[in-house]
N, C-alpha and C positions, 0 to 999 in steps of 0.2 A: 504493499499499499503505500501511498505518497507520504514522506515523514512533514512533520509538523510547520517545517521550515523550507525556503528556497534552498534547494542545493546547487551550486553553481558549478559548470563545470568549466574546467582548466584546460590551458594548453601545454600541456606539458614540456622517389619523389615519386616517378614515373618512368620507369626505362623504357626510354623505346625500343620498339621491335627492334631487331638485328637489322640494320640497313645491308646493301651491298657490303660495305666495307667490312663491317660487324660478321657478315657471314662466312666471313675468307676464315674466322677463327675454324669453322668447319664443323663436320658431323663429330669426326673423332675427338674434336676437341670438348666442345661443349653439348654436343648434342645431345648426350645420354645423362647429364647432370640437371638437376634440380633449376629451377629460372629464379629462384630466390625466394621462395617461402617454404618453411618447411612445418611438419608436425610437431609438436611442443616434445615428444618424443624423442625426438634428434636433437633439441636444443640443447644438451649439453656435449656434443660433439659434429659443431659445425662443418660441413666438410665432407668429402671423402673417404673411404681406406687411402694409408699412406703409398701404397703399391699405385694407385691411381692415379693418386695427385701427381708422384712423382712421373709416371710414366705421360702425363697430361703436360707438365710444366717443361719437359725436355723438347716438345714438339716445337715448331717453328709457329709462330700466333699468326705472322703473315698480316698484320692489321693497317688500316688507312694506306698512307701512303707507302708506308715500309711493305707493303705488300711485295713491291718490286726492287726491293735492296736485297744484296747477296745472304745468303745462308749462311755467309762464314762471318765469325764476330766482327765487329768492326773496331775494337779499342775505345778504349774510354776519350781520346780526344775527338777519334772520328763521331761517336756516339755525340758527344757535345757540339758536333757541326750538324751533325744529323737532326737533333731538336731545334736547332734554328728555323728548319723548315716546316715546322709543325704550324699548324693552323692555330689561331688566337680565338678559338671557341670552345665549348665546354669538351668534357671528354673524360678518359682513362689512359692513363700510362703506365707501361709495362717495364723494369727495368731487366737485363738479361746479363748472365754471366760470360766468360769465354766460353762456356760449353752450351750457350742457346737455352740454359736453363730459366724462367724467368723468377726473379730474386726478390722482387717487389712491385707491388701495384699499388696505383695511388690516382685519386680523382683530380680535375681541377676546372676551375671556370673559363681559365685561358690556359690551354694547353701549353703554349711555345714559352709563356713565362713562369707557370708551375715547373714544368719538368726541368725546363733551364735551369731553375734555382739550384738544383742538385751538382751542377757543374761548376758551381763558383767556389770561391773560396771560402766563403761563408760556410759551405757546407762539408767542407773539408775538415774544416776547426769545430763543428757543433757535435758534443758528445752523442746526440741523438743518432746521425748519421757519418760520422767520421771513422767509425770503424767498418763500414760497409760500403760506402760510396764510390774506394777503387776499386771495387770489383764489378762496376758496370762496364761492360762490353759492348753494349746495344740496347737501342729502346726504340719501341714500338707504340703505336697509338691506337683508339679506339674513339670515334666520333661520338658523338652524344648530343642529343637536341637541347638539352638545358641541362644546369648544375642538378637538378635533381634527377634528371636520368643518370649522369655520372655518378651520385651517391649510389643509388641503387645497383647500379653496374660493377662500380670498385667492390661494394660487400659481395654479389654473387661470385663476383671473378675469385675474391679472397678466399671465401668457402672451395670453390672447386680447384684451384689452383695451388692454393696455401703455400705461396709464398715463403721462404724462411723467414725473411727479414719482415713479412706481417705476422711472423709468429704469436707476438703479445695479441692481437686479435684474434686470432685462431685459438688461441688456449683460455685467453681470459675471459672468465665468466660474468665479470663485471661490465663487460661491455653491453652497450644497451640494443636491442632489439626492439622491433614494432609491433606489437602483440594487438592480435584484432580477435576478442572473445569468439564462441561459436556455439556456446549450450545457451546464452541468453535471448530472450525474444528480440531485443533489441540490441544487435553488437554493438559493443565500444573499440576506442581504437585507443591505445594507449603506449607509452612508452616504459621498457622495463626493464632492469637489469636480474632481474632473480623471476623469468619466466616459470609459471606454474608447470607441472607434468602432464597435465591432460586438459581438455577443455581451449585449446585456445591455438590458432594459427599464426606463426612467428618468421619475421622476416629480419635477416641481418646474421650476423651482428654487425653493428655502424662502427665505424671508426670513432665518432665523432658525436657524443650526444647532444650537444649546439646544433650542428647541422640537423641532426634528425628531428629534433624538435622545432627547426625552422621549416624543414620539410613538412612536418604533420600540419604546421598552421597552412602551408601554404596549399596541401592536399583537401585541408577541412573547407578551405574557399572553394574546392570544387566539388567534393563530393558530401560535403555537409552533416559528416557523420557527428557522434556526440564522444564526447571522452570523458564523461562525469560515470561517477559508480551508483547511480540509482537503479532498482532493482525495480524495474516498469512492464509492467502488466499489461495487455490490450485489453483484458477483459475486466479487469479493475478500472470503472467508469469514473473512479474518484481523480484518477489521472488529467480526468479534462478541466478539473478545477484548480490544478498546480500551477503555478506561477514558474514558466521558461526562465533560464537565464541570460546571461547579457549577450551570449552567443549567437541564440536567437535572434533576438533585437538588430544583430547588424549582420545578419544571412549568412553564418558560419554553422549554423545547426538546425536540421528539421524538425527541433524541438519533440521527437517521443514522449518526452515526460509530460506532456500536456497532450498526447494521441493526435498533433497536426499532421500526422502521416502513420498511414498502417503499417503493420509488420512486414507484408510481403514489397511495398515499393520501398521500404527502408532497407531490405535486406538485397533488394536487388541496387542500389547504392552501393552496400558492402561488397558484393561480388563485382561491381565495377573496380572497384580500388583494388579488390586482390587481381583482376585483369590487368590493372595498370602496374600494379606492384611486381608482377609476374614478368614483365617485360611486353606486355600485350596492347602496347596504345594504340598501333594503328589499327589493329582487330577492334578494340574498343570504339575508337571514335567511328567505325564502318557501323558497328551494331547502333550506337547512339543516333548516327545522321538517317537509318534507318526507321528507327522510332519517332524521330522527329516528324519525319515526311508520314509516318502512319498516325500519329496524333494532328496534325493538321488536316488530312483526310477525314479524321473522324470531327473534324472540329471542334477539338482537344486543345483549344489555341492557347492556353496558359499551361498545360504540361509541354507543348512543341514549343515555349519561350524561355522556359525553363532548361529543357533540353537545349536549344540554342545558346546561351549562356555558358553552359556546362562544355560544350565541344569548343567553345572560342577559346574558353580558362585554358582548356588542355592545348590547343591547338598554338596558344602564346605563352606556355609554360616558361620559354627560357626570355619572357620579358617580365619576369616576376621579380628579377634583382636577386643580390648576392642571397644566401641561405641565413650568413649572418645579421641581415636586416630583420629577420623575421624570427629569428631564433633567440631565446632567454638564455642569461647567463650561465655559464654552468657552475663556477667556482664561485663562493661566495665567503666573505669574512663571517656570516652568520648562517646557522640553519634553520629555512624557512620555515618548516614545521616547527623547530621549539620558539622559532621568535611567534607564530602564530598561537603557540600554546601559551607562549609566558603572556600575550596581551590578551586573553580569555582570563587568565587568572587574575592581571593587575586591575585589567578594567571590570571585572565583575562578570564578564557575559555569560549568556545562559549555552552558549554553543561556541566551537573555534571559529574564529572569522574566516571567510575564504578570500573575498574580494575587499582591495583598501582602495581610495583614491585619494589622492594629495595633491593639495592647491596651493598655488604661489604665483606672489606679482612680480615683474621686473622692470623697471623705467630708468630713463635716465633725464633728470633734470623736469622730470613732469610730462616730458614729451614721448610720445609712441609707448604710452603703459600696455603690458600684456600682462595676461596671466596663461598659467599654463594648468592641466591637469592629467595627471600619469593614473593608469589603472595597473594594480598587482593581483594577481589573481594564485592564489596559492603559496605566497610569496615570493613569485617571480613576475619580472615586467611582463605586463601584457600588451604591447605597441599598439595594436589595434584599437586599443582602447582609449589609447591618447586624445587629448582636445584642448585647443588652442582658442581664446578668447581676445580679440582686441579692444580694450575695454572705451566703452562710447559716452558715456553719461559721467565721467568724472574730469574736473578741470584741475591741471598742476598735480601736487604728489598728494595722495591721498590712499594709502594702501587698505584702509578699513572700508571705506566706500569702493573700491576695486573689487575686495574680497565680497562684499556684497553684492556687486553688480554680477562676480562672475557665477557665485553658489545661486543666484535667484535664477541666472538664464540655463546652468546645468540644471538644476533640479524639476524646473518649470517645465522643461521640456520632457524630462523622465518621467514625471507624474502624468503628463497631459498624453504622453504614448503610452503608458503604463508600462515602461520597461522596468527592472529590476534595479534598486538602489543598492549601492556598496554595504557590506558588512561596518566600514569604518570610515569615514570622513577626516581626515588629517589636513589640518590649517598650519603652515609654517606661520611660527608667531607665536604670540603670548596670549595674554585675555583679552586684550582689546581686538585682535585680529578673531580670538574667538568669538567673541562677542558678536562681531560684523557678521561672522559665519550664521548665527542663530538670529539675529535678529532678520536675516535672508527668508529663512524658514518660517519664522512668525509672520511677517508681513506676506509671504505667499500661501499663508495657513497650508502648510505641508507639515505634515510630521516627519521628521528628522531622523535620522539613523544614529549610530553611536558617533559622536562629533567629539575630536580632540583637536587641543593644538599642541606643539612641539619648540618650546624658546631655544634657541641656539645658544644663547650665553651659557648659561648652565645646563642645558637639555630636560626642562621640567617639561611633564606632562599635565597640561590644564583640561580639568573637565567641566562643562557647561554648570552651573550654579555651585560649585564647590569651591570652597574661596584656597584650601592648600594644597599644592599642585603633588602630582605622584613624583618621586625623584627615584629613578632606578642605579643601579650598577652601572658604569661605564661598562661593564661585561655583558650587562644582561643582554639575553637574545632578543627580547621583546622590542628593548632599545635601540638594537643596532638594525632590527628591521625598520624601524618607523623612521631613524636614523637616512636609511637607503631611501626610503619611498621619499622623503623630505630633500634628499641631496639629487634624486631624479628629478621631481618637480622643480626645481631651482636651475638644474642643467636645462631641462626644457625649456622654462620661461626664457631665460638669458639666451638660448639658440634662436627663439622665436623673434625676441625682440633685435637679435641684432640681424635678422633678414630684414625686416621692419625699416630699422636705422638706413641699412645697404640701400632699400629700394629708394627710401626718400633722399639719400643723398646724392643717388644715379640719377635721380628725377629734377635735383637741383641743379 
């Protein structure tokens, strides 16, 4: 049954089908290997038997432009020259030793730049690469349509070939997988480092948790799957009154928690995602185009429009930017889960918060005053939820009135559109800034979420109607999380302010 409160989802690519170049890997190389997905029973042993891997790795990969190259090893200097002919597009590069054995596989958004970096002096001095870079005698590449494709192709090749210098990825079970549950009515998608033994479909492992998080966010915009842990049942009509999370509001989830999509249609989207993950992008696009035409002939124009938009996003996947722009940070000086648990305790909240929004103001001499709003989900920055406000109704320097305007505009819109509020709203400042925010809720006649402010000088936490601030240890996880939100909102406000200043200077 639905929980008593809103459980909001958190955001914790497609590998193109092998094109003409990729097919040169050949049936003898990759044709008998798993395309990228594996049942959970295989999770502990990513890849094939050692004998198979050794046999595969010794074969000439013949990828991309290198298919015309000599079978003889080129030597380090010749490989360095060869990489200068690589395209400046996304793909996967394969390093070989003098025997022609693949010793390392990596992905790149720019093949020439990334692969070329291994032939620079820095690579020979870096402790992570210095011991094996001299072994490089040849290098090949495989074109991919986008960085997302390259990420998935890299994972599959490492699992199949098991290069010796990707050994950490092959053996270390702490590396991340993309997991799709298979025994739930509405399967969910998430990143996991500890996959369960059954009831899931796994893809990976992946070298970078940050890149995988970015990939999940990109793919969620297309396939709109859920990432929450709700136990949703289509037969329980009480879900019809459950309030969806923010991901539904920004069209990144079809909101099965509100029964806005039936089980069959949702599972169809998940099957599409699986097809995509397993390298069937071209087949998937063909199927979706057929469905779009059928929906149009049946005069189901709403469905046809949805399919049209999804097809466009798939076709333009390579234009979606660097994965790092979507990814959440991997390494923090805090533990997000402990930070959220600490905030629940010190703020005396009934449940552990999931969504925190932070507001900050930036100005220079009263000109071009701007406000920023950043959003964190489960202790991680969620950049699609970031917002900027150009302050319109305030003359001169007045942080209080600027906060009042920003909070009024933000929550008036959320309230009018029926969207979910954050669990915590953090205001940068002291009592005055906090009172300005609370005045905005009062004048808008909106019931506020938990609202607090963080004063920078002594890092005191102020609450409405409470005279004494909360003073936490400087090492407290809860304080560190609030500082992170506060500092990120300040950075985002300053960035927007500089953009406006630059535009103003240019216009003059």
